[in-house]
N, C-alpha and C positions, 0 to 999 in steps of 0.2 A: 890278316882275320878272316876268317870264314864260317859263315853261318847258314844252318840249316834248319828249318821249321816243319811243322806237320800239323795240320787243322781236323778239328773235330775227331779226337781222339775219343774211343767210349769208355773214358774213366773221368771223375768228379775231379776239379783243380786241388781238392782238399786232400786227396790220396796221393795227386800225382807231386804235390809240392812237399809232402812228406818225405818222398826219394831224393827230389831235385834239392833238397836244403842239406843233403849228406854229400853230394859231390860238386857243391859250389866250390869255385877257386882250388880245385884239386888238379894234378896231373892229369893225362888223360888217360896214361895207363892205371893208375889208382884208380879214377873216374869207372872205367871198365871193370876191373875186378871188383869193386864194389857194387856195381848193377848186377853182375853175374852172380854174385854170393846174395844179394837180397833175392832174387828169382820171382820178385810179385808180377803180376801181370803188368802194371805201370812201368815199374823198372825194365822189364824187356821192351817196350815200346822206347822208353828212353834212352835205352841202348842200341836201339836201331835210328835213331835221330842222330846220337853222337857218332855212330858209324858212318854215317851219312856224312857229318860236318867235316868228320878227318878225312875222309876222302875228298872232300871239295880243298880242302887245305893241301892236301898233297897232290892233285891234280892241278888246280887252277893257280897255286901260289906257291909250289914246289917247296912247301915246309915238312921236315920229317917228323913222324907221330912223336916221337920222343920227345921233343921240345915244346909241344903244345899243352897249353891248358886251359881250362874252360872258365871261360872269363867273365860270359853271362849267359845266366840258364834262369827262365820263368815260364810259367805257364798262366795264362788266361782263360777267362770262360771262354765256353763257345757255346753256340746254340742249344737250347733242352729240345730234345724230342718229347712230343706227348704223348703219352701210352697210356692204355685204360686196362685195369686189372677187373676178373668178376668180382663182383660181391656178394653179399646175401641178397635173397628174395629178388634175383634177377636186375640187381642194380649193377651198375659200373661207376670204380672208382678211378679217380684220373690220378695219375703221377708223373713227373718229370722225370726223364732220364738225362743224365748230365753229362757234358762232352767238354772238351777243353784242347787249347790251341799250346802246343810246346816248342818255343826257340832256344835252340843252345848256339853261343858264338863262342869258336875256340879261337885264340891267339898264342903266338909265339910267347914262351914263356921266357923272364928276366934272367939274365944270367949271373 
């Protein structure tokens, strides 16, 4: 079991969870292929974290990449960045820019 996470990703959890649900409980090779084909910005971030989790598993626990599956993957809400946008008549409209925390756990698949 190897875990990798990344915090304060600049994408909302709604957009990240749409991609996460596609690769949950799949083998790592299938998940990588799926993420590369999707190609959205959240998918590219998830692919980086997945590669980090696979590297942790191969270095720390001497596991082979072809035996690994994505056992747990989830996205939590991160802190919201307060931003302002110019509005009519010299006013400023406030909005929140969403961030998220992504965690991926890979384990050895059952034979």
